[in-house]
C-alpha positions, 0 to 999 in steps of 0.5 A, spaced: 483 492 506 487 491 512 494 491 510 498 485 511 504 488 513 505 490 520 508 497 520 510 498 527 513 495 533 519 492 535 524 488 531 523 481 530 529 476 528 528 469 526 532 463 526 530 456 528 525 460 532 522 467 533 524 471 539 522 478 540 529 482 542 532 489 541 538 490 537 538 482 535 542 480 529 541 475 523 545 470 519 550 473 515 548 474 508 555 472 505 557 466 502 564 465 506 566 460 511 560 456 508 555 459 511 548 459 508 545 465 505 539 468 508 535 475 508 530 477 512 523 480 510 517 483 513 512 478 515 506 477 519 505 470 520 499 466 520 496 463 513 498 469 509 506 467 511 504 459 510 502 461 503 507 466 501 513 461 503 510 455 499 508 459 493 514 464 493 519 464 498 521 457 498 522 457 490 526 463 491 531 459 495 531 453 490 532 458 485 537 463 488 540 459 494 538 464 499 533 463 505 528 468 506 527 469 514 520 472 516 521 479 520 517 484 523 516 491 519 519 497 522 517 504 522 521 510 517 524 512 524 527 505 525 529 504 518 533 511 519 536 508 526 538 502 522 542 506 517 545 510 523 547 505 527 549 500 521 545 495 524 541 491 519 536 486 523 531 486 517 534 487 509 527 488 505 524 494 508 517 497 507 518 504 507 513 509 507 512 513 500 515 519 504 521 516 505 521 513 498 523 519 494 527 525 495 533 527 500 531 522 505 531 516 500 538 517 498 540 518 505 537 512 508 535 507 502 539 503 497 537 505 489 533 500 486 538 496 481 534 496 475 538 492 471 535 486 476 528 489 476 525 490 470 521 497 471 519 497 464 514 492 466 511 495 472 505 499 472 507 506 471 508 510 477 508 504 482 516 505 483 521 510 485 528 510 484 529 507 491 523 503 492 518 498 488 511 496 490 511 488 490 503 488 490 497 493 489 490 495 492 486 501 492 481 506 495 475 506 491 467 508 492 463 503 494 455 504 494 449 501 496 445 499 490 438 499 493 438 507 496 438 511 489 432 509 485 436 506 480 441 511 479 449 509 479 454 514 482 460 514 477 466 517 481 468 522 487 464 527 484 458 523 486 461 521 492 460 529 494 453 530 491 449 528 497 443 531 493 443 527 487 445 521 492 443 522 499 445 519 505 452 518 510 459 518 507 464 513 510 471 516 510 477 513 513 480 519 517 487 518 519 488 511 516 490 515 509 489 523 510 493 524 503 488 519 500 482 523 503 485 529 500 486 527 493 479 524 493 476 531 495 480 534 490 478 529 484 471 530 486 472 538 485 474 537 478 482 536 479 485 531 474 489 526 477 495 528 473 494 535 476 494 534 483 501 536 485 502 540 489 496 538 493 491 544 494 489 542 501 485 548 503 481 547 496 480 539 499 478 542 506 473 546 503 470 540 499 470 536 505 467 541 509 461 541 504 459 534 506 462 534 513 455 533 517 454 527 513 461 524 514 462 518 518 469 517 520 472 510 521 479 507 523 480 500 520 478 497 513 473 492 516 469 498 520 468 502 513 466 495 510 461 494 516 458 501 515 457 500 508 454 493 508 449 495 514 446 501 511 449 506 516 452 510 510 450 509 503 457 510 500 464 509 503 471 510 501 473 503 501 478 498 500 477 495 493 477 488 496 472 490 502 467 492 497 468 486 492 467 481 497 461 484 500 458 484 493 460 477 492 457 475 499 450 478 497 450 485 500 447 490 496 453 494 494 458 495 488 464 498 486 466 504 482 473 503 479 473 510 476 478 515 479 481 509 484 487 511 488 492 506 487 497 504 492 501 498 494 506 495 499 513 499 497 519 495 498 526 497 499 533 496 502 536 500 507 543 503 505 549 500 507 546 493 508 551 488 507 546 483 505 543 488 500 545 485 493 541 478 496 535 483 498 535 486 491 535 479 488 529 478 492 526 484 490 527 483 483 524 476 484 518 478 487 516 483 482 518 479 476 513 477 471 513 469 473 512 470 480 508 477 481 501 474 480 502 469 486 501 474 491 493 474 489 493 467 491 495 469 498 491 475 499 486 480 494 493 483 492 494 485 484 500 484 481 505 491 480 508 487 474 503 488 467 505 481 465 504 477 471 498 473 471 493 473 477 489 468 480 483 468 475 478 467 480 479 474 483 482 477 477 476 481 475 476 484 482 483 487 483 485 494 481 489 492 475 483 490 471 480 497 471 486 501 470 483 503 463 477 507 467 482 512 470 486 512 477 491 516 481 498 512 484 498 515 491 505 512 492 508 515 485 515 518 485 511 525 484 507 524 490 512 521 494 517 526 493 511 531 495 509 528 501 516 527 503 517 535 504 509 537 506 506 531 510 507 534 517 503 540 514 498 537 511 496 532 517 496 538 521 491 542 517 487 536 516 486 534 523 485 541 525 479 542 520 477 535 523 477 537 530 473 544 529 
Protein backbone atom coordinates (compact mmCIF):
# COMPACT_ATOMS: atom_id res chain seq x y z
CA UNK A 1 0.00 0.00 0.00
CA UNK A 2 1.11 3.55 -0.43
CA UNK A 3 2.27 4.62 2.99
CA UNK A 4 0.29 7.43 4.52
CA UNK A 5 3.37 8.95 6.15
CA UNK A 6 5.76 11.23 4.28
CA UNK A 7 9.20 10.01 5.34
CA UNK A 8 11.34 12.75 3.83
CA UNK A 9 11.38 16.48 3.24
CA UNK A 10 11.55 19.71 5.19
CA UNK A 11 9.99 20.08 8.61
CA UNK A 12 6.42 21.36 8.50
CA UNK A 13 5.40 23.48 11.48
CA UNK A 14 1.79 24.50 11.83
CA UNK A 15 0.06 27.14 13.84
CA UNK A 16 -3.05 28.83 12.47
CA UNK A 17 -1.73 28.13 8.97
CA UNK A 18 0.96 25.73 7.82
CA UNK A 19 4.22 27.20 6.59
CA UNK A 20 7.30 25.41 5.35
CA UNK A 21 10.34 26.74 7.15
CA UNK A 22 13.71 25.68 8.49
CA UNK A 23 14.38 25.44 12.21
CA UNK A 24 10.82 26.55 13.03
CA UNK A 25 9.31 26.44 16.48
CA UNK A 26 6.04 25.14 17.85
CA UNK A 27 3.83 26.14 20.76
CA UNK A 28 5.15 25.32 24.20
CA UNK A 29 3.88 22.05 25.61
CA UNK A 30 3.89 23.37 29.15
CA UNK A 31 0.88 24.67 30.98
CA UNK A 32 2.67 27.60 32.61
CA UNK A 33 1.59 31.11 31.74
CA UNK A 34 -1.81 29.90 30.63
CA UNK A 35 -0.53 28.65 27.29
CA UNK A 36 -2.60 25.97 25.59
CA UNK A 37 -0.89 22.60 25.45
CA UNK A 38 -0.11 21.08 22.07
CA UNK A 39 1.98 18.39 20.42
CA UNK A 40 3.01 18.10 16.78
CA UNK A 41 2.48 14.80 14.99
CA UNK A 42 3.07 13.62 11.45
CA UNK A 43 0.33 14.08 8.90
CA UNK A 44 0.04 14.23 5.12
CA UNK A 45 -3.12 16.31 5.04
CA UNK A 46 -6.04 15.63 2.72
CA UNK A 47 -8.95 13.29 3.41
CA UNK A 48 -6.86 11.12 5.74
CA UNK A 49 -6.06 14.10 7.93
CA UNK A 50 -9.71 15.15 8.02
CA UNK A 51 -10.73 11.68 9.14
CA UNK A 52 -7.99 11.32 11.76
CA UNK A 53 -8.79 14.74 13.17
CA UNK A 54 -12.48 14.04 13.63
CA UNK A 55 -12.17 10.44 14.80
CA UNK A 56 -9.05 10.65 16.97
CA UNK A 57 -7.25 13.95 17.41
CA UNK A 58 -10.26 16.07 18.39
CA UNK A 59 -11.34 13.44 20.92
CA UNK A 60 -7.84 13.38 22.41
CA UNK A 61 -8.03 17.15 22.83
CA UNK A 62 -11.38 16.83 24.58
CA UNK A 63 -10.02 14.11 26.87
CA UNK A 64 -6.53 15.41 27.63
CA UNK A 65 -6.73 19.11 26.86
CA UNK A 66 -3.88 18.78 24.34
CA UNK A 67 -4.21 19.95 20.74
CA UNK A 68 -2.58 17.76 18.09
CA UNK A 69 -0.92 19.90 15.43
CA UNK A 70 -0.10 18.32 12.03
CA UNK A 71 3.54 18.26 10.94
CA UNK A 72 5.68 16.54 8.34
CA UNK A 73 7.75 13.39 8.83
CA UNK A 74 11.51 13.54 9.27
CA UNK A 75 14.10 11.04 8.19
CA UNK A 76 16.16 9.25 10.82
CA UNK A 77 18.92 11.76 10.15
CA UNK A 78 16.56 14.64 10.87
CA UNK A 79 15.42 13.01 14.12
CA UNK A 80 19.06 12.68 15.15
CA UNK A 81 19.67 16.32 14.23
CA UNK A 82 16.71 17.39 16.36
CA UNK A 83 18.26 15.75 19.41
CA UNK A 84 21.75 17.06 18.70
CA UNK A 85 20.47 20.63 18.34
CA UNK A 86 17.84 20.32 21.12
CA UNK A 87 15.33 21.71 18.62
CA UNK A 88 12.05 19.77 18.49
CA UNK A 89 9.67 20.95 15.75
CA UNK A 90 7.87 17.57 15.80
CA UNK A 91 7.01 15.66 18.96
CA UNK A 92 5.62 12.31 17.81
CA UNK A 93 8.18 11.06 15.29
CA UNK A 94 8.12 8.08 12.94
CA UNK A 95 11.54 6.41 13.23
CA UNK A 96 12.58 3.56 10.99
CA UNK A 97 12.86 0.07 12.42
CA UNK A 98 16.64 0.45 12.41
CA UNK A 99 16.45 3.55 14.63
CA UNK A 100 13.89 1.99 16.96
CA UNK A 101 16.15 -0.49 18.74
CA UNK A 102 19.72 -0.81 19.99
CA UNK A 103 22.30 1.85 20.72
CA UNK A 104 20.93 4.42 18.27
CA UNK A 105 17.48 4.18 19.80
CA UNK A 106 18.77 4.81 23.31
CA UNK A 107 20.73 7.82 22.05
CA UNK A 108 17.99 9.49 20.04
CA UNK A 109 14.61 8.27 21.34
CA UNK A 110 12.88 8.36 24.69
CA UNK A 111 11.92 4.96 26.12
CA UNK A 112 8.24 4.18 25.65
CA UNK A 113 6.44 4.64 28.95
CA UNK A 114 4.81 1.24 29.36
CA UNK A 115 3.01 2.45 32.46
CA UNK A 116 0.94 4.47 29.96
CA UNK A 117 1.11 2.17 26.92
CA UNK A 118 -0.30 -1.29 27.72
CA UNK A 119 2.05 -3.53 25.76
CA UNK A 120 0.25 -6.66 26.99
CA UNK A 121 -2.56 -5.81 24.56
CA UNK A 122 -0.34 -5.20 21.51
CA UNK A 123 0.31 -7.76 18.78
CA UNK A 124 3.56 -9.47 19.83
CA UNK A 125 6.61 -8.05 18.10
CA UNK A 126 4.97 -4.77 17.04
CA UNK A 127 6.84 -2.60 19.53
CA UNK A 128 10.34 -2.03 20.86
CA UNK A 129 11.54 -0.31 24.03
CA UNK A 130 11.62 2.97 22.09
CA UNK A 131 8.80 2.83 19.52
CA UNK A 132 5.40 1.24 19.04
CA UNK A 133 3.37 0.59 15.89
CA UNK A 134 0.21 2.68 15.77
CA UNK A 135 -1.20 0.61 12.89
CA UNK A 136 -0.36 -2.47 10.83
CA UNK A 137 -0.30 -3.59 7.21
CA UNK A 138 1.56 -6.37 5.44
CA UNK A 139 3.30 -7.76 2.41
CA UNK A 140 1.51 -10.82 1.05
CA UNK A 141 1.48 -13.00 -2.04
CA UNK A 142 -1.14 -11.83 -4.50
CA UNK A 143 -1.90 -14.18 -7.40
CA UNK A 144 -4.03 -14.48 -10.52
CA UNK A 145 -6.89 -16.91 -10.02
CA UNK A 146 -7.23 -17.46 -13.77
CA UNK A 147 -3.68 -18.57 -14.60
CA UNK A 148 -2.94 -21.84 -12.80
CA UNK A 149 -5.65 -24.23 -13.90
CA UNK A 150 -7.38 -24.22 -10.55
CA UNK A 151 -4.20 -24.70 -8.53
CA UNK A 152 -3.87 -22.36 -5.54
CA UNK A 153 -0.51 -21.14 -4.20
CA UNK A 154 -0.16 -21.40 -0.44
CA UNK A 155 2.89 -19.28 0.41
CA UNK A 156 6.30 -17.94 -0.50
CA UNK A 157 7.61 -21.33 -1.65
CA UNK A 158 4.99 -21.37 -4.41
CA UNK A 159 5.87 -17.79 -5.31
CA UNK A 160 9.35 -19.02 -6.21
CA UNK A 161 8.10 -22.15 -8.02
CA UNK A 162 7.72 -21.01 -11.62
CA UNK A 163 7.36 -24.61 -12.82
CA UNK A 164 4.22 -25.38 -10.85
CA UNK A 165 3.00 -21.78 -11.05
CA UNK A 166 4.43 -20.30 -14.26
CA UNK A 167 4.65 -16.64 -15.09
CA UNK A 168 6.37 -13.42 -14.12
CA UNK A 169 6.75 -12.26 -10.53
CA UNK A 170 6.39 -8.69 -9.23
CA UNK A 171 8.79 -7.60 -6.48
CA UNK A 172 9.12 -4.19 -4.80
CA UNK A 173 12.88 -3.83 -5.08
CA UNK A 174 14.18 -0.80 -3.21
CA UNK A 175 10.79 -0.18 -1.58
CA UNK A 176 11.54 -2.86 1.01
CA UNK A 177 14.80 -4.72 0.48
CA UNK A 178 14.62 -6.44 3.86
CA UNK A 179 11.11 -7.70 3.17
CA UNK A 180 12.25 -9.20 -0.13
CA UNK A 181 15.19 -10.88 1.61
CA UNK A 182 12.86 -12.29 4.29
CA UNK A 183 10.39 -13.60 1.70
CA UNK A 184 13.18 -15.38 -0.19
CA UNK A 185 14.46 -17.01 2.98
CA UNK A 186 10.98 -18.18 4.00
CA UNK A 187 10.52 -19.59 0.50
CA UNK A 188 13.77 -21.51 1.00
CA UNK A 189 12.44 -23.12 4.15
CA UNK A 190 13.60 -20.80 6.92
CA UNK A 191 10.96 -20.43 9.64
CA UNK A 192 10.04 -16.83 10.55
CA UNK A 193 11.39 -17.34 14.06
CA UNK A 194 14.76 -18.44 12.66
CA UNK A 195 15.36 -15.65 10.14
CA UNK A 196 17.80 -13.66 12.25
CA UNK A 197 20.64 -13.35 11.45
CA UNK A 198 19.51 -12.82 7.85
CA UNK A 199 21.42 -15.13 5.53
CA UNK A 200 21.68 -12.67 2.66
CA UNK A 201 23.75 -14.97 0.44
CA UNK A 202 21.14 -17.72 0.78
CA UNK A 203 18.36 -15.24 0.00
CA UNK A 204 20.18 -14.00 -3.09
CA UNK A 205 20.65 -17.56 -4.33
CA UNK A 206 16.91 -18.10 -3.99
CA UNK A 207 16.13 -14.83 -5.73
CA UNK A 208 18.56 -15.74 -8.48
CA UNK A 209 16.46 -18.83 -9.24
CA UNK A 210 13.67 -16.59 -10.56
CA UNK A 211 15.68 -13.53 -11.58
CA UNK A 212 14.72 -13.80 -15.27
CA UNK A 213 11.04 -13.76 -14.25
CA UNK A 214 11.17 -10.80 -11.87
CA UNK A 215 9.47 -7.52 -12.76
CA UNK A 216 10.59 -4.82 -10.31
CA UNK A 217 8.30 -2.00 -9.25
CA UNK A 218 8.67 1.16 -7.24
CA UNK A 219 5.25 1.94 -5.74
CA UNK A 220 2.32 -0.03 -4.38
CA UNK A 221 0.08 1.09 -7.23
CA UNK A 222 2.63 -0.11 -9.80
CA UNK A 223 2.76 -3.51 -8.15
CA UNK A 224 -1.00 -3.77 -8.15
CA UNK A 225 -1.20 -2.73 -11.81
CA UNK A 226 1.28 -5.44 -12.78
CA UNK A 227 -0.92 -8.07 -11.15
CA UNK A 228 -4.33 -6.85 -12.28
CA UNK A 229 -3.15 -6.34 -15.86
CA UNK A 230 -1.88 -9.93 -16.04
CA UNK A 231 1.69 -8.87 -16.78
CA UNK A 232 2.67 -10.97 -13.77
CA UNK A 233 0.89 -14.00 -12.35
CA UNK A 234 2.05 -13.38 -8.78
CA UNK A 235 3.32 -10.40 -6.86
CA UNK A 236 4.69 -9.46 -3.49
CA UNK A 237 1.99 -6.90 -2.76
CA UNK A 238 0.58 -4.73 -0.02
CA UNK A 239 -2.41 -6.54 1.44
CA UNK A 240 -4.92 -3.79 0.74
CA UNK A 241 -3.94 -3.60 -2.93
CA UNK A 242 -4.86 -7.25 -3.47
CA UNK A 243 -8.08 -7.24 -1.45
CA UNK A 244 -9.25 -4.01 -3.11
CA UNK A 245 -8.56 -5.39 -6.58
CA UNK A 246 -10.42 -8.61 -5.77
CA UNK A 247 -13.38 -6.63 -4.40
CA UNK A 248 -13.56 -4.64 -7.63
CA UNK A 249 -13.86 -7.83 -9.69
CA UNK A 250 -10.27 -8.47 -10.75
CA UNK A 251 -9.34 -12.19 -10.88
CA UNK A 252 -6.81 -11.95 -8.07
CA UNK A 253 -6.64 -13.32 -4.53
CA UNK A 254 -4.43 -13.01 -1.45
CA UNK A 255 -2.29 -15.63 0.27
CA UNK A 256 -2.08 -14.71 3.95
CA UNK A 257 0.24 -17.49 5.07
CA UNK A 258 3.66 -16.08 5.86
CA UNK A 259 2.57 -12.46 5.58
CA UNK A 260 5.29 -9.95 6.43
CA UNK A 261 3.67 -7.69 8.97
CA UNK A 262 4.89 -4.14 9.41
CA UNK A 263 3.55 -0.87 10.72
CA UNK A 264 4.12 2.80 11.32
CA UNK A 265 6.38 2.98 14.37
CA UNK A 266 5.93 6.09 16.49
CA UNK A 267 8.09 7.46 19.26
CA UNK A 268 9.40 10.61 20.93
CA UNK A 269 12.79 12.19 20.29
CA UNK A 270 15.06 12.17 23.34
CA UNK A 271 14.97 15.39 25.33
CA UNK A 272 11.76 16.73 23.80
CA UNK A 273 10.28 19.12 26.39
CA UNK A 274 6.79 18.03 25.31
CA UNK A 275 7.73 14.38 25.69
CA UNK A 276 5.24 13.60 28.46
CA UNK A 277 2.32 14.99 26.46
CA UNK A 278 3.54 13.20 23.32
CA UNK A 279 3.68 9.94 25.28
CA UNK A 280 0.11 10.52 26.45
CA UNK A 281 -0.89 10.80 22.80
CA UNK A 282 0.93 7.58 21.89
CA UNK A 283 -0.84 5.78 24.74
CA UNK A 284 -4.17 7.13 23.50
CA UNK A 285 -3.54 6.14 19.87
CA UNK A 286 -2.65 2.56 20.82
CA UNK A 287 -5.43 2.06 23.39
CA UNK A 288 -8.13 -0.54 22.86
CA UNK A 289 -10.92 2.01 22.59
CA UNK A 290 -9.17 4.15 19.97
CA UNK A 291 -6.76 2.03 17.93
CA UNK A 292 -9.45 0.49 15.72
CA UNK A 293 -10.42 3.96 14.46
CA UNK A 294 -7.49 4.02 12.03
CA UNK A 295 -9.27 1.38 9.91
CA UNK A 296 -12.14 3.81 9.28
CA UNK A 297 -9.71 6.30 7.74
CA UNK A 298 -7.42 3.95 5.75
CA UNK A 299 -6.96 0.18 5.27
CA UNK A 300 -4.86 -0.11 8.42
CA UNK A 301 -5.18 -2.84 11.03
CA UNK A 302 -5.08 -2.10 14.77
CA UNK A 303 -1.98 -3.09 16.71
CA UNK A 304 -4.05 -3.42 19.89
CA UNK A 305 -5.54 -6.91 20.00
CA UNK A 306 -8.64 -5.67 21.86
CA UNK A 307 -9.39 -2.86 19.41
CA UNK A 308 -12.36 -3.27 17.07
CA UNK A 309 -11.73 -2.28 13.44
CA UNK A 310 -14.30 -1.20 10.89
CA UNK A 311 -16.45 -4.33 10.35
CA UNK A 312 -16.70 -3.52 6.65
CA UNK A 313 -12.96 -4.02 6.19
CA UNK A 314 -12.04 -6.24 9.14
CA UNK A 315 -11.61 -9.47 7.15
CA UNK A 316 -9.30 -7.78 4.64
CA UNK A 317 -6.91 -6.60 7.35
CA UNK A 318 -3.74 -8.53 8.28
CA UNK A 319 -4.77 -9.05 11.89
CA UNK A 320 -7.72 -11.23 10.80
CA UNK A 321 -5.24 -13.79 9.44
CA UNK A 322 -2.43 -13.96 11.99
CA UNK A 323 -3.29 -17.59 12.70
CA UNK A 324 -1.84 -18.57 9.31
CA UNK A 325 1.68 -17.57 10.36
CA UNK A 326 3.47 -14.27 9.97
CA UNK A 327 6.72 -12.36 10.38
CA UNK A 328 6.88 -8.95 12.06
CA UNK A 329 9.39 -6.96 10.05
CA UNK A 330 9.51 -4.18 12.64
CA UNK A 331 9.99 -6.49 15.63
CA UNK A 332 12.59 -5.62 18.29
CA UNK A 333 14.81 -8.45 17.08
CA UNK A 334 14.65 -7.43 13.42
CA UNK A 335 14.99 -3.74 14.28
CA UNK A 336 18.10 -4.36 16.38
CA UNK A 337 19.61 -6.56 13.68
CA UNK A 338 18.98 -4.03 10.92
CA UNK A 339 20.46 -1.25 13.05
CA UNK A 340 23.85 -2.93 12.67
CA UNK A 341 23.54 -4.57 9.25
CA UNK A 342 21.22 -2.58 6.99
CA UNK A 343 24.01 -0.93 4.97
CA UNK A 344 25.73 -4.24 4.21
CA UNK A 345 22.43 -5.89 3.27
CA UNK A 346 21.45 -3.00 1.02
CA UNK A 347 24.82 -3.03 -0.75
CA UNK A 348 24.74 -6.80 -1.33
CA UNK A 349 21.19 -6.67 -2.66
CA UNK A 350 21.82 -3.79 -5.03
CA UNK A 351 25.03 -5.36 -6.31
CA UNK A 352 23.15 -8.59 -7.08
CA UNK A 353 20.25 -6.80 -8.69
CA UNK A 354 22.54 -4.83 -11.01
CA UNK A 355 24.70 -7.81 -11.95
